[in-house]
N, CA and C atoms of all chains as a GROMACS GRO file, in nm:
protein
  630
    1UNK      N    1  23.090  12.878  18.252
    1UNK     CA    2  23.001  12.960  18.170
    1UNK      C    3  23.046  12.958  18.024
    2UNK      N    4  22.950  12.951  17.934
    2UNK     CA    5  22.981  12.951  17.790
    2UNK      C    6  22.935  13.083  17.731
    3UNK      N    7  23.025  13.149  17.661
    3UNK     CA    8  22.996  13.279  17.601
    3UNK      C    9  22.932  13.258  17.464
    4UNK      N   10  22.814  13.315  17.443
    4UNK     CA   11  22.747  13.293  17.314
    4UNK      C   12  22.699  13.423  17.249
    5UNK      N   13  22.754  13.535  17.294
    5UNK     CA   14  22.700  13.664  17.252
    5UNK      C   15  22.795  13.742  17.161
    6UNK      N   16  22.903  13.678  17.115
    6UNK     CA   17  23.005  13.752  17.040
    6UNK      C   18  22.983  13.742  16.889
    7UNK      N   19  23.037  13.839  16.818
    7UNK     CA   20  23.026  13.844  16.672
    7UNK      C   21  23.165  13.837  16.612
    8UNK      N   22  23.196  13.729  16.541
    8UNK     CA   23  23.326  13.720  16.473
    8UNK      C   24  23.333  13.828  16.364
    9UNK      N   25  23.455  13.879  16.335
    9UNK     CA   26  23.584  13.840  16.390
    9UNK      C   27  23.617  13.908  16.522
   10UNK      N   28  23.685  13.832  16.606
   10UNK     CA   29  23.744  13.884  16.730
   10UNK      C   30  23.860  13.790  16.764
   11UNK      N   31  23.921  13.805  16.880
   11UNK     CA   32  24.041  13.726  16.911
   11UNK      C   33  24.021  13.637  17.034
   12UNK      N   34  24.092  13.526  17.034
   12UNK     CA   35  24.089  13.432  17.147
   12UNK      C   36  24.231  13.403  17.191
   13UNK      N   37  24.252  13.396  17.322
   13UNK     CA   38  24.379  13.348  17.378
   13UNK      C   39  24.350  13.213  17.443
   14UNK      N   40  24.407  13.107  17.387
   14UNK     CA   41  24.390  12.972  17.442
   14UNK      C   42  24.510  12.944  17.532
   15UNK      N   43  24.483  12.926  17.661
   15UNK     CA   44  24.590  12.906  17.760
   15UNK      C   45  24.572  12.766  17.820
   16UNK      N   46  24.660  12.675  17.778
   16UNK     CA   47  24.653  12.534  17.820
   16UNK      C   48  24.763  12.510  17.922
   17UNK      N   49  24.728  12.453  18.037
   17UNK     CA   50  24.824  12.444  18.147
   17UNK      C   51  24.827  12.307  18.214
   18UNK      N   52  24.945  12.272  18.263
   18UNK     CA   53  24.962  12.160  18.357
   18UNK      C   54  25.017  12.221  18.484
   19UNK      N   55  24.950  12.197  18.597
   19UNK     CA   56  24.994  12.257  18.723
   19UNK      C   57  25.104  12.174  18.790
   20UNK      N   58  25.184  12.241  18.868
   20UNK     CA   59  25.288  12.173  18.947
   20UNK      C   60  25.227  12.124  19.079
   21UNK      N   61  25.310  12.075  19.168
   21UNK     CA   62  25.259  12.030  19.298
   21UNK      C   63  25.255  12.145  19.399
   22UNK      N   64  25.318  12.256  19.367
   22UNK     CA   65  25.320  12.370  19.460
   22UNK      C   66  25.219  12.477  19.416
   23UNK      N   67  25.100  12.473  19.474
   23UNK     CA   68  24.993  12.563  19.430
   23UNK      C   69  24.961  12.670  19.534
   24UNK      N   70  25.054  12.696  19.623
   24UNK     CA   71  25.032  12.798  19.725
   24UNK      C   72  25.007  12.934  19.660
   25UNK      N   73  24.893  12.992  19.687
   25UNK     CA   74  24.860  13.123  19.633
   25UNK      C   75  24.800  13.120  19.492
   26UNK      N   76  24.795  13.003  19.433
   26UNK     CA   77  24.750  12.994  19.294
   26UNK      C   78  24.603  13.034  19.276
   27UNK      N   79  24.514  12.975  19.356
   27UNK     CA   80  24.370  13.000  19.342
   27UNK      C   81  24.339  13.149  19.356
   28UNK      N   82  24.398  13.210  19.457
   28UNK     CA   83  24.374  13.352  19.483
   28UNK      C   84  24.419  13.437  19.365
   29UNK      N   85  24.538  13.407  19.314
   29UNK     CA   86  24.590  13.486  19.202
   29UNK      C   87  24.510  13.460  19.074
   30UNK      N   88  24.470  13.335  19.050
   30UNK     CA   89  24.391  13.304  18.931
   30UNK      C   90  24.259  13.381  18.934
   31UNK      N   91  24.196  13.385  19.052
   31UNK     CA   92  24.071  13.460  19.068
   31UNK      C   93  24.094  13.609  19.044
   32UNK      N   94  24.202  13.661  19.102
   32UNK     CA   95  24.235  13.803  19.086
   32UNK      C   96  24.262  13.837  18.938
   33UNK      N   97  24.332  13.750  18.868
   33UNK     CA   98  24.363  13.775  18.726
   33UNK      C   99  24.234  13.778  18.642
   34UNK      N  100  24.140  13.692  18.677
   34UNK     CA  101  24.014  13.691  18.602
   34UNK      C  102  23.938  13.822  18.627
   35UNK      N  103  23.938  13.867  18.753
   35UNK     CA  104  23.872  13.994  18.786
   35UNK      C  105  23.939  14.111  18.713
   36UNK      N  106  24.072  14.106  18.710
   36UNK     CA  107  24.150  14.213  18.647
   36UNK      C  108  24.129  14.214  18.495
   37UNK      N  109  24.126  14.096  18.435
   37UNK     CA  110  24.104  14.085  18.289
   37UNK      C  111  23.972  14.150  18.251
   38UNK      N  112  23.870  14.127  18.335
   38UNK     CA  113  23.736  14.181  18.307
   38UNK      C  114  23.734  14.332  18.303
   39UNK      N  115  23.831  14.395  18.369
   39UNK     CA  116  23.836  14.542  18.370
   39UNK      C  117  23.918  14.598  18.254
   40UNK      N  118  23.982  14.512  18.179
   40UNK     CA  119  24.069  14.558  18.069
   40UNK      C  120  23.985  14.608  17.951
   41UNK      N  121  24.036  14.711  17.881
   41UNK     CA  122  23.969  14.751  17.757
   41UNK      C  123  23.974  14.638  17.655
   42UNK      N  124  23.864  14.616  17.586
   42UNK     CA  125  23.862  14.515  17.479
   42UNK      C  126  23.834  14.374  17.527
   43UNK      N  127  23.816  14.356  17.660
   43UNK     CA  128  23.783  14.222  17.712
   43UNK      C  129  23.641  14.183  17.671
   44UNK      N  130  23.623  14.061  17.623
   44UNK     CA  131  23.490  14.017  17.579
   44UNK      C  132  23.433  13.902  17.662
   45UNK      N  133  23.519  13.821  17.724
   45UNK     CA  134  23.465  13.710  17.802
   45UNK      C  135  23.571  13.605  17.828
   46UNK      N  136  23.536  13.506  17.912
   46UNK     CA  137  23.632  13.400  17.946
   46UNK      C  138  23.556  13.269  17.966
   47UNK      N  139  23.619  13.159  17.924
   47UNK     CA  140  23.567  13.024  17.948
   47UNK      C  141  23.681  12.941  18.006
   48UNK      N  142  23.648  12.851  18.097
   48UNK     CA  143  23.754  12.781  18.168
   48UNK      C  144  23.711  12.641  18.208
   49UNK      N  145  23.802  12.546  18.198
   49UNK     CA  146  23.775  12.409  18.241
   49UNK      C  147  23.906  12.346  18.287
   50UNK      N  148  23.896  12.255  18.382
   50UNK     CA  149  24.018  12.185  18.426
   50UNK      C  150  23.985  12.047  18.477
   51UNK      N  151  24.063  11.947  18.437
   51UNK     CA  152  24.079  11.826  18.517
   51UNK      C  153  24.230  11.800  18.521
   52UNK      N  154  24.285  11.710  18.440
   52UNK     CA  155  24.432  11.698  18.444
   52UNK      C  156  24.493  11.823  18.379
   53UNK      N  157  24.450  11.848  18.256
   53UNK     CA  158  24.490  11.969  18.185
   53UNK      C  159  24.390  12.080  18.217
   54UNK      N  160  24.434  12.202  18.225
   54UNK     CA  161  24.344  12.317  18.235
   54UNK      C  162  24.344  12.392  18.102
   55UNK      N  163  24.226  12.435  18.060
   55UNK     CA  164  24.217  12.519  17.940
   55UNK      C  165  24.134  12.642  17.976
   56UNK      N  166  24.195  12.759  17.961
   56UNK     CA  167  24.122  12.884  17.980
   56UNK      C  168  24.128  12.960  17.848
   57UNK      N  169  24.012  12.998  17.797
   57UNK     CA  170  24.008  13.075  17.674
   57UNK      C  171  23.950  13.212  17.706
   58UNK      N  172  24.028  13.316  17.681
   58UNK     CA  173  23.974  13.452  17.698
   58UNK      C  174  23.955  13.514  17.560
   59UNK      N  175  23.852  13.599  17.551
   59UNK     CA  176  23.814  13.657  17.422
   59UNK      C  177  23.833  13.808  17.427
   60UNK      N  178  23.881  13.862  17.316
   60UNK     CA  179  23.924  14.003  17.310
   60UNK      C  180  23.883  14.065  17.178
   61UNK      N  181  23.861  14.197  17.182
   61UNK     CA  182  23.821  14.270  17.062
   61UNK      C  183  23.930  14.278  16.957
   62UNK      N  184  24.056  14.284  17.001
   62UNK     CA  185  24.165  14.311  16.907
   62UNK      C  186  24.297  14.256  16.960
   63UNK      N  187  24.396  14.247  16.874
   63UNK     CA  188  24.531  14.210  16.917
   63UNK      C  189  24.587  14.314  17.013
   64UNK      N  190  24.555  14.441  16.988
   64UNK     CA  191  24.602  14.548  17.077
   64UNK      C  192  24.553  14.526  17.220
   65UNK      N  193  24.428  14.485  17.234
   65UNK     CA  194  24.373  14.460  17.368
   65UNK      C  195  24.450  14.348  17.437
   66UNK      N  196  24.489  14.246  17.360
   66UNK     CA  197  24.565  14.132  17.417
   66UNK      C  198  24.704  14.179  17.462
   67UNK      N  199  24.768  14.263  17.382
   67UNK     CA  200  24.901  14.314  17.418
   67UNK      C  201  24.894  14.400  17.544
   68UNK      N  202  24.790  14.484  17.554
   68UNK     CA  203  24.770  14.566  17.674
   68UNK      C  204  24.756  14.478  17.798
   69UNK      N  205  24.678  14.374  17.786
   69UNK     CA  206  24.657  14.282  17.898
   69UNK      C  207  24.787  14.208  17.932
   70UNK      N  208  24.859  14.165  17.829
   70UNK     CA  209  24.988  14.098  17.851
   70UNK      C  210  25.083  14.189  17.929
   71UNK      N  211  25.081  14.318  17.899
   71UNK     CA  212  25.176  14.412  17.960
   71UNK      C  213  25.128  14.473  18.092
   72UNK      N  214  25.006  14.444  18.132
   72UNK     CA  215  24.957  14.489  18.262
   72UNK      C  216  25.056  14.445  18.372
   73UNK      N  217  25.092  14.537  18.461
   73UNK     CA  218  25.199  14.508  18.557
   73UNK      C  219  25.163  14.392  18.652
   74UNK      N  220  25.042  14.398  18.706
   74UNK     CA  221  25.002  14.293  18.800
   74UNK      C  222  24.996  14.156  18.729
   75UNK      N  223  24.951  14.159  18.604
   75UNK     CA  224  24.945  14.036  18.525
   75UNK      C  225  25.087  13.983  18.497
   76UNK      N  226  25.178  14.073  18.469
   76UNK     CA  227  25.317  14.035  18.442
   76UNK      C  228  25.379  13.970  18.566
   77UNK      N  229  25.352  14.028  18.684
   77UNK     CA  230  25.404  13.970  18.809
   77UNK      C  231  25.347  13.830  18.832
   78UNK      N  232  25.215  13.816  18.804
   78UNK     CA  233  25.150  13.686  18.823
   78UNK      C  234  25.210  13.582  18.728
   79UNK      N  235  25.240  13.625  18.606
   79UNK     CA  236  25.299  13.534  18.507
   79UNK      C  237  25.436  13.485  18.553
   80UNK      N  238  25.515  13.577  18.607
   80UNK     CA  239  25.648  13.540  18.659
   80UNK      C  240  25.635  13.438  18.771
   81UNK      N  241  25.540  13.464  18.861
   81UNK     CA  242  25.514  13.371  18.972
   81UNK      C  243  25.468  13.236  18.918
   82UNK      N  244  25.383  13.241  18.817
   82UNK     CA  245  25.332  13.117  18.755
   82UNK      C  246  25.444  13.034  18.696
   83UNK      N  247  25.535  13.100  18.626
   83UNK     CA  248  25.646  13.026  18.563
   83UNK      C  249  25.740  12.969  18.668
   84UNK      N  250  25.758  13.044  18.777
   84UNK     CA  251  25.851  12.997  18.879
   84UNK      C  252  25.793  12.888  18.967
   85UNK      N  253  25.661  12.886  18.981
   85UNK     CA  254  25.601  12.806  19.088
   85UNK      C  255  25.487  12.714  19.044
   86UNK      N  256  25.380  12.773  18.988
   86UNK     CA  257  25.255  12.698  18.975
   86UNK      C  258  25.246  12.608  18.851
   87UNK      N  259  25.312  12.650  18.744
   87UNK     CA  260  25.294  12.576  18.619
   87UNK      C  261  25.411  12.481  18.592
   88UNK      N  262  25.376  12.356  18.565
   88UNK     CA  263  25.475  12.260  18.518
   88UNK      C  264  25.500  12.285  18.370
   89UNK      N  265  25.393  12.322  18.301
   89UNK     CA  266  25.402  12.343  18.156
   89UNK      C  267  25.282  12.425  18.113
   90UNK      N  268  25.302  12.513  18.016
   90UNK     CA  269  25.184  12.575  17.953
   90UNK      C  270  25.211  12.608  17.809
   91UNK      N  271  25.102  12.628  17.735
   91UNK     CA  272  25.109  12.671  17.596
   91UNK      C  273  25.004  12.780  17.581
   92UNK      N  274  25.042  12.892  17.522
   92UNK     CA  275  24.950  13.004  17.504
   92UNK      C  276  24.940  13.037  17.356
   93UNK      N  277  24.818  13.036  17.304
   93UNK     CA  278  24.797  13.058  17.161
   93UNK      C  279  24.710  13.181  17.138
   94UNK      N  280  24.753  13.266  17.046
   94UNK     CA  281  24.676  13.384  17.011
   94UNK      C  282  24.611  13.359  16.876
   95UNK      N  283  24.478  13.368  16.874
   95UNK     CA  284  24.401  13.324  16.758
   95UNK      C  285  24.300  13.429  16.715
   96UNK      N  286  24.271  13.430  16.587
   96UNK     CA  287  24.162  13.511  16.535
   96UNK      C  288  24.040  13.421  16.515
   97UNK      N  289  23.931  13.454  16.583
   97UNK     CA  290  23.808  13.375  16.567
   97UNK      C  291  23.741  13.420  16.437
   98UNK      N  292  23.728  13.329  16.344
   98UNK     CA  293  23.676  13.366  16.212
   98UNK      C  294  23.528  13.338  16.198
   99UNK      N  295  23.480  13.230  16.262
   99UNK     CA  296  23.339  13.193  16.254
   99UNK      C  297  23.298  13.123  16.381
  100UNK      N  298  23.169  13.125  16.413
  100UNK     CA  299  23.124  13.043  16.524
  100UNK      C  300  22.980  12.999  16.508
  101UNK      N  301  22.950  12.887  16.572
  101UNK     CA  302  22.818  12.827  16.568
  101UNK      C  303  22.778  12.793  16.710
  102UNK      N  304  22.650  12.809  16.741
  102UNK     CA  305  22.606  12.774  16.875
  102UNK      C  306  22.484  12.685  16.873
  103UNK      N  307  22.462  12.618  16.985
  103UNK     CA  308  22.343  12.535  17.001
  103UNK      C  309  22.299  12.545  17.146
  104UNK      N  310  22.168  12.554  17.168
  104UNK     CA  311  22.117  12.549  17.304
  104UNK      C  312  21.983  12.478  17.301
  105UNK      N  313  21.965  12.382  17.393
  105UNK     CA  314  21.840  12.304  17.397
  105UNK      C  315  21.723  12.392  17.431
  106UNK      N  316  24.673  11.619  17.787
  106UNK     CA  317  24.797  11.639  17.711
  106UNK      C  318  24.799  11.779  17.650
  107UNK      N  319  24.916  11.841  17.653
  107UNK     CA  320  24.931  11.974  17.593
  107UNK      C  321  25.020  11.962  17.470
  108UNK      N  322  24.970  12.015  17.360
  108UNK     CA  323  25.041  12.008  17.232
  108UNK      C  324  25.138  12.126  17.222
  109UNK      N  325  25.268  12.096  17.201
  109UNK     CA  326  25.364  12.207  17.197
  109UNK      C  327  25.455  12.200  17.074
  110UNK      N  328  25.412  12.125  16.973
  110UNK     CA  329  25.503  12.098  16.861
  110UNK      C  330  25.459  12.166  16.731
  111UNK      N  331  25.360  12.254  16.738
  111UNK     CA  332  25.303  12.310  16.615
  111UNK      C  333  25.366  12.443  16.580
  112UNK      N  334  25.359  12.477  16.453
  112UNK     CA  335  25.415  12.603  16.402
  112UNK      C  336  25.302  12.686  16.344
  113UNK      N  337  25.273  12.801  16.405
  113UNK     CA  338  25.170  12.890  16.350
  113UNK      C  339  25.219  12.942  16.214
  114UNK      N  340  25.127  12.973  16.119
  114UNK     CA  341  24.982  12.967  16.136
  114UNK      C  342  24.924  12.827  16.110
  115UNK      N  343  24.819  12.798  16.188
  115UNK     CA  344  24.736  12.679  16.165
  115UNK      C  345  24.600  12.711  16.224
  116UNK      N  346  24.509  12.614  16.232
  116UNK     CA  347  24.374  12.644  16.276
  116UNK      C  348  24.335  12.568  16.403
  117UNK      N  349  24.247  12.630  16.480
  117UNK     CA  350  24.196  12.568  16.602
  117UNK      C  351  24.044  12.569  16.600
  118UNK      N  352  23.983  12.461  16.645
  118UNK     CA  353  23.839  12.457  16.669
  118UNK      C  354  23.818  12.449  16.819
  119UNK      N  355  23.761  12.556  16.876
  119UNK     CA  356  23.732  12.558  17.020
  119UNK      C  357  23.588  12.515  17.039
  120UNK      N  358  23.569  12.403  17.108
  120UNK     CA  359  23.435  12.345  17.127
  120UNK      C  360  23.405  12.348  17.277
  121UNK      N  361  23.318  12.442  17.317
  121UNK     CA  362  23.283  12.461  17.458
  121UNK      C  363  23.144  12.403  17.482
  122UNK      N  364  23.130  12.317  17.584
  122UNK     CA  365  23.004  12.244  17.599
  122UNK      C  366  22.953  12.242  17.743
  123UNK      N  367  22.822  12.237  17.756
  123UNK     CA  368  22.756  12.203  17.882
  123UNK      C  369  22.676  12.076  17.855
  124UNK      N  370  22.698  11.974  17.936
  124UNK     CA  371  22.631  11.846  17.913
  124UNK      C  372  22.492  11.843  17.975
  125UNK      N  373  22.407  11.763  17.918
  125UNK     CA  374  22.272  11.741  17.973
  125UNK      C  375  22.278  11.633  18.081
  126UNK      N  376  22.165  11.592  18.132
  126UNK     CA  377  22.162  11.484  18.232
  126UNK      C  378  22.158  11.346  18.168
  127UNK      N  379  22.133  11.341  18.037
  127UNK     CA  380  22.125  11.213  17.967
  127UNK      C  381  22.254  11.188  17.889
  128UNK      N  382  22.345  11.112  17.951
  128UNK     CA  383  22.476  11.092  17.888
  128UNK      C  384  22.497  10.949  17.839
  129UNK      N  385  22.387  10.879  17.818
  129UNK     CA  386  22.397  10.741  17.770
  129UNK      C  387  22.469  10.737  17.634
  130UNK      N  388  22.576  10.664  17.627
  130UNK     CA  389  22.652  10.650  17.502
  130UNK      C  390  22.750  10.763  17.476
  131UNK      N  391  22.749  10.864  17.561
  131UNK     CA  392  22.833  10.982  17.534
  131UNK      C  393  22.983  10.951  17.537
  132UNK      N  394  23.028  10.887  17.644
  132UNK     CA  395  23.172  10.860  17.661
  132UNK      C  396  23.227  10.779  17.544
  133UNK      N  397  23.152  10.678  17.506
  133UNK     CA  398  23.195  10.589  17.398
  133UNK      C  399  23.208  10.668  17.267
  134UNK      N  400  23.108  10.750  17.239
  134UNK     CA  401  23.109  10.827  17.115
  134UNK      C  402  23.218  10.934  17.118
  135UNK      N  403  23.237  10.999  17.232
  135UNK     CA  404  23.341  11.102  17.244
  135UNK      C  405  23.478  11.040  17.216
  136UNK      N  406  23.501  10.922  17.273
  136UNK     CA  407  23.627  10.851  17.252
  136UNK      C  408  23.644  10.814  17.105
  137UNK      N  409  23.536  10.763  17.044
  137UNK     CA  410  23.540  10.724  16.903
  137UNK      C  411  23.567  10.847  16.814
  138UNK      N  412  23.506  10.960  16.846
  138UNK     CA  413  23.525  11.081  16.764
  138UNK      C  414  23.671  11.128  16.772
  139UNK      N  415  23.731  11.115  16.890
  139UNK     CA  416  23.871  11.155  16.903
  139UNK      C  417  23.960  11.062  16.818
  140UNK      N  418  23.931  10.933  16.823
  140UNK     CA  419  24.008  10.838  16.742
  140UNK      C  420  23.992  10.867  16.593
  141UNK      N  421  23.869  10.898  16.554
  141UNK     CA  422  23.836  10.924  16.413
  141UNK      C  423  23.902  11.055  16.366
  142UNK      N  424  23.900  11.157  16.451
  142UNK     CA  425  23.962  11.286  16.417
  142UNK      C  426  24.110  11.266  16.387
  143UNK      N  427  24.175  11.181  16.468
  143UNK     CA  428  24.320  11.157  16.451
  143UNK      C  429  24.354  11.097  16.315
  144UNK      N  430  24.256  11.030  16.253
  144UNK     CA  431  24.279  10.969  16.122
  144UNK      C  432  24.251  11.065  16.007
  145UNK      N  433  24.197  11.182  16.038
  145UNK     CA  434  24.159  11.277  15.932
  145UNK      C  435  24.282  11.344  15.872
  146UNK      N  436  24.279  11.373  15.742
  146UNK     CA  437  24.387  11.453  15.683
  146UNK      C  438  24.390  11.592  15.747
  147UNK      N  439  24.509  11.640  15.776
  147UNK     CA  440  24.523  11.775  15.830
  147UNK      C  441  24.505  11.786  15.979
  148UNK      N  442  24.480  11.674  16.047
  148UNK     CA  443  24.467  11.675  16.194
  148UNK      C  444  24.604  11.699  16.259
  149UNK      N  445  24.611  11.789  16.355
  149UNK     CA  446  24.738  11.819  16.420
  149UNK      C  447  24.744  11.781  16.567
  150UNK      N  448  24.627  11.779  16.634
  150UNK     CA  449  24.631  11.747  16.776
  150UNK      C  450  24.502  11.788  16.846
  151UNK      N  451  24.490  11.748  16.973
  151UNK     CA  452  24.369  11.781  17.049
  151UNK      C  453  24.406  11.802  17.196
  152UNK      N  454  24.339  11.897  17.259
  152UNK     CA  455  24.353  11.922  17.403
  152UNK      C  456  24.212  11.929  17.462
  153UNK      N  457  24.197  11.878  17.583
  153UNK     CA  458  24.062  11.867  17.636
  153UNK      C  459  24.061  11.880  17.788
  154UNK      N  460  23.961  11.949  17.841
  154UNK     CA  461  23.945  11.964  17.986
  154UNK      C  462  23.796  11.976  18.017
  155UNK      N  463  23.757  11.926  18.135
  155UNK     CA  464  23.617  11.941  18.174
  155UNK      C  465  23.604  11.948  18.324
  156UNK      N  466  23.525  12.042  18.376
  156UNK     CA  467  23.459  12.025  18.505
  156UNK      C  468  23.313  12.062  18.483
  157UNK      N  469  23.269  12.183  18.518
  157UNK     CA  470  23.130  12.213  18.484
  157UNK      C  471  23.117  12.231  18.333
  158UNK      N  472  23.200  12.320  18.281
  158UNK     CA  473  23.208  12.340  18.136
  158UNK      C  474  23.315  12.246  18.080
  159UNK      N  475  23.295  12.197  17.961
  159UNK     CA  476  23.399  12.122  17.890
  159UNK      C  477  23.455  12.206  17.778
  160UNK      N  478  23.586  12.204  17.761
  160UNK     CA  479  23.648  12.272  17.648
  160UNK      C  480  23.740  12.172  17.578
  161UNK      N  481  23.712  12.147  17.450
  161UNK     CA  482  23.799  12.064  17.367
  161UNK      C  483  23.849  12.151  17.253
  162UNK      N  484  23.980  12.159  17.239
  162UNK     CA  485  24.037  12.234  17.127
  162UNK      C  486  24.108  12.136  17.036
  163UNK      N  487  24.066  12.130  16.910
  163UNK     CA  488  24.137  12.048  16.812
  163UNK      C  489  24.210  12.140  16.716
  164UNK      N  490  24.325  12.093  16.669
  164UNK     CA  491  24.412  12.174  16.584
  164UNK      C  492  24.424  12.111  16.446
  165UNK      N  493  24.424  12.198  16.345
  165UNK     CA  494  24.415  12.153  16.205
  165UNK      C  495  24.506  12.234  16.115
  166UNK      N  496  24.551  12.170  16.008
  166UNK     CA  497  24.641  12.238  15.913
  166UNK      C  498  24.574  12.350  15.836
  167UNK      N  499  24.444  12.334  15.808
  167UNK     CA  500  24.376  12.428  15.718
  167UNK      C  501  24.226  12.430  15.745
  168UNK      N  502  24.160  12.531  15.692
  168UNK     CA  503  24.013  12.536  15.700
  168UNK      C  504  23.953  12.419  15.622
  169UNK      N  505  24.015  12.382  15.510
  169UNK     CA  506  23.965  12.268  15.432
  169UNK      C  507  23.962  12.140  15.516
  170UNK      N  508  24.066  12.119  15.596
  170UNK     CA  509  24.071  12.000  15.681
  170UNK      C  510  23.956  12.002  15.783
  171UNK      N  511  23.923  12.120  15.833
  171UNK     CA  512  23.812  12.132  15.930
  171UNK      C  513  23.679  12.102  15.863
  172UNK      N  514  23.662  12.150  15.740
  172UNK     CA  515  23.537  12.124  15.667
  172UNK      C  516  23.522  11.975  15.637
  173UNK      N  517  23.632  11.911  15.596
  173UNK     CA  518  23.629  11.766  15.571
  173UNK      C  519  23.586  11.690  15.696
  174UNK      N  520  23.642  11.728  15.810
  174UNK     CA  521  23.609  11.662  15.937
  174UNK      C  522  23.462  11.688  15.974
  175UNK      N  523  23.419  11.813  15.954
  175UNK     CA  524  23.278  11.847  15.981
  175UNK      C  525  23.184  11.759  15.899
  176UNK      N  526  23.223  11.732  15.774
  176UNK     CA  527  23.133  11.660  15.683
  176UNK      C  528  23.150  11.508  15.688
  177UNK      N  529  23.244  11.460  15.766
  177UNK     CA  530  23.260  11.315  15.785
  177UNK      C  531  23.126  11.257  15.833
  178UNK      N  532  23.082  11.147  15.771
  178UNK     CA  533  22.947  11.095  15.797
  178UNK      C  534  22.928  11.053  15.943
  179UNK      N  535  23.025  10.979  15.996
  179UNK     CA  536  23.012  10.931  16.134
  179UNK      C  537  23.014  11.049  16.232
  180UNK      N  538  23.093  11.149  16.200
  180UNK     CA  539  23.098  11.269  16.283
  180UNK      C  540  22.964  11.344  16.277
  181UNK      N  541  22.907  11.350  16.159
  181UNK     CA  542  22.777  11.418  16.141
  181UNK      C  543  22.668  11.348  16.222
  182UNK      N  544  22.670  11.215  16.219
  182UNK     CA  545  22.572  11.139  16.299
  182UNK      C  546  22.590  11.165  16.448
  183UNK      N  547  22.716  11.167  16.492
  183UNK     CA  548  22.744  11.192  16.634
  183UNK      C  549  22.697  11.332  16.674
  184UNK      N  550  22.715  11.428  16.585
  184UNK     CA  551  22.673  11.567  16.613
  184UNK      C  552  22.522  11.575  16.630
  185UNK      N  553  22.451  11.503  16.543
  185UNK     CA  554  22.304  11.500  16.553
  185UNK      C  555  22.261  11.441  16.687
  186UNK      N  556  22.326  11.331  16.724
  186UNK     CA  557  22.297  11.266  16.851
  186UNK      C  558  22.330  11.363  16.967
  187UNK      N  559  22.440  11.432  16.955
  187UNK     CA  560  22.482  11.528  17.058
  187UNK      C  561  22.379  11.637  17.078
  188UNK      N  562  22.330  11.690  16.968
  188UNK     CA  563  22.231  11.799  16.976
  188UNK      C  564  22.100  11.749  17.034
  189UNK      N  565  22.064  11.625  17.000
  189UNK     CA  566  21.937  11.574  17.047
  189UNK      C  567  21.941  11.529  17.192
  190UNK      N  568  22.060  11.491  17.241
  190UNK     CA  569  22.067  11.416  17.367
  190UNK      C  570  22.168  11.470  17.467
  191UNK      N  571  22.295  11.474  17.429
  191UNK     CA  572  22.400  11.492  17.531
  191UNK      C  573  22.427  11.636  17.570
  192UNK      N  574  22.409  11.728  17.476
  192UNK     CA  575  22.449  11.866  17.503
  192UNK      C  576  22.330  11.952  17.543
  193UNK      N  577  22.346  12.023  17.653
  193UNK     CA  578  22.250  12.125  17.691
  193UNK      C  579  22.277  12.250  17.609
  194UNK      N  580  22.405  12.274  17.588
  194UNK     CA  581  22.445  12.395  17.515
  194UNK      C  582  22.588  12.375  17.464
  195UNK      N  583  22.615  12.428  17.346
  195UNK     CA  584  22.756  12.433  17.305
  195UNK      C  585  22.784  12.554  17.217
  196UNK      N  586  22.910  12.587  17.207
  196UNK     CA  587  22.956  12.694  17.118
  196UNK      C  588  23.082  12.640  17.049
  197UNK      N  589  23.085  12.655  16.918
  197UNK     CA  590  23.198  12.605  16.840
  197UNK      C  591  23.260  12.721  16.764
  198UNK      N  592  23.389  12.742  16.785
  198UNK     CA  593  23.458  12.855  16.721
  198UNK      C  594  23.570  12.806  16.631
  199UNK      N  595  23.576  12.861  16.512
  199UNK     CA  596  23.683  12.828  16.418
  199UNK      C  597  23.780  12.944  16.413
  200UNK      N  598  23.906  12.915  16.445
  200UNK     CA  599  24.004  13.021  16.468
  200UNK      C  600  24.132  12.994  16.392
  201UNK      N  601  24.198  13.101  16.354
  201UNK     CA  602  24.333  13.091  16.298
  201UNK      C  603  24.434  13.122  16.409
  202UNK      N  604  24.521  13.026  16.437
  202UNK     CA  605  24.624  13.048  16.539
  202UNK      C  606  24.735  13.131  16.475
  203UNK      N  607  24.758  13.249  16.528
  203UNK     CA  608  24.854  13.340  16.465
  203UNK      C  609  24.992  13.334  16.532
  204UNK      N  610  24.994  13.313  16.663
  204UNK     CA  611  25.120  13.309  16.737
  204UNK      C  612  25.104  13.217  16.856
  205UNK      N  613  25.216  13.162  16.905
  205UNK     CA  614  25.206  13.088  17.030
  205UNK      C  615  25.336  13.094  17.108
  206UNK      N  616  25.321  13.075  17.238
  206UNK     CA  617  25.433  13.077  17.330
  206UNK      C  618  25.419  12.958  17.423
  207UNK      N  619  25.531  12.898  17.458
  207UNK     CA  620  25.524  12.783  17.548
  207UNK      C  621  25.621  12.798  17.664
  208UNK      N  622  25.594  12.723  17.770
  208UNK     CA  623  25.683  12.718  17.886
  208UNK      C  624  25.681  12.578  17.941
  209UNK      N  625  25.798  12.528  17.980
  209UNK     CA  626  25.804  12.398  18.047
  209UNK      C  627  25.914  12.403  18.150
  210UNK      N  628  25.883  12.359  18.273
  210UNK     CA  629  25.982  12.363  18.381
  210UNK      C  630  26.099  12.272  18.354
   0.00000   0.00000   0.00000
């Protein structure tokens, strides 16, 4: 799904990942984290794609909303599990969305 | 590929796309645009993933570098072709990367 209803400025978290060979429990937790993020204050939306690399971009009203989500206990546990097991490598970027353009046929 | 060598602040262009059913010439042009972007001043890197949705994030030294790339003639022609043919929908976001964190096993 592509989010096209937001008004800059707002924030984006770009989460780029390479998965390991041990993905036991990964799908379930990834789904749960997406459901949990949606319930967070300041959550605006999420976009996700994967083939070799995975890129998930979540959108937030403010930096404070991102910090709250980062510190959520269940999210923190999932992150620990991710670092120990599911992810070979990841990069997480916190960005301010300054402008956007859309197109739809 | 995941880019892990950059130092914030810098800029990101998040390009989220849904493709149409007519993809004639798309792969070739997408490859050419990536090659061309790499030659642009201020280009820092690119990350890309696709299944249903495609997400390509390119990284740039400055907003000026992004504007130069936007106005590149061959890129402009490809964009016109994309809007007329390959893309059902897209959203393009220009962001300032403020912080980043990485992990590697």
